N, C-alpha and C positions, 0 to 999 in steps of 0.2 A: 523722204520716201523709206529709203532703206536705215535711216536712221532709226526710225521709230520702230520700225524693224525688229535692226538689232537691238534694241533696247528694251522695247516687250518681250523678247525672247530671253534678253538678261535677267529683266526684274522673276519671268516667267521658271525660268533654272533657278536663281537663288529661292525663289519662296517654293519650289518645287526639294529640293537639298534642306532647307532651314526645314519643310513639314517635316521629312526623313531626318533630322536629327533629334527633334522634339521626339517623337513617335518611337526613335532607338531610345530616348534622354525615359521616354514611359514606359518601357517595353524591361527596360534595366531594373530601373523600379521595383518594377511590376516582380521578376522574376526575384532581387533583395527579398523583397519580403515574400516571398513565397515561400525561398528557401529557410528563412527566418521561421516561416510558420513549421516546415518538415521539420526542423532542426529541434524546435520548441514541442511539437510535436511525440519527434523519437525523447526527448527528455522527460513529457509525461509518461511515457509509457515504462520508462525503466523505471521513475520512481514509483511508477505501480504496481511496479512486478514485485521491487525490493519493499514494497510497505504489504505486500501479499505474502511474500516468505517469509515475513517479520511476523506477522501475524497469525498464520500457519505455523510459526518456532514458539511464540507464546502459547498461541491454544495448545498447543503441546504439552507448553509447561501446566499447565493450567490442569489439564489432564490429568495429567501424573501426579500432581497438587491432590486434587482431588481424590485421586485416589489410594494417595497417602493416608489422608487425613478417613478416609473409612476403614482403611485396616488396621489405621491407629485406634482408631473409636471401638473397632469391633474386639481390638486383642485388650482394650480396658475395658470395654462392660464383660469379654470371657472373664478375667481378671476378677472384675467385680462378683461375675457369677463366681466361679470357684469361695471367696473369699465371705460371698451368703451361705453355700453350702456347708463352709468350715468352719464358719461360725456359729451352723444348725445343730451339726454332729458335735462341737464342743461344748454347747449348750443341752443337748442331750447327755453327752455325756456327766454334766454337773450334776443334771436330774435327774439321773441313773445313781451317782457316788452319794448325793445327800440322802437319799431311800437307804441306801444300803446302810 
């Protein structure tokens, strides 16, 4: 009977230690997976911050280009206006010169 009790105790100890090893292995895999996910989240955050910075910079460039185009178009229109006024003055001067 003592042999059976010892055998039962040995098997129980072996089973418990085996379960603990399996649980430890599961915990280790879970920790590794969670660490990998955390690193991926950090990489996504860094990538998003970089993309936002680039987008803001591009938006500033686009705004500057729009403003430059507006200024250029207004300058061209002012020049066209002055040219039209000068042509009108010249035409009036021709008419006056022809009448004399």
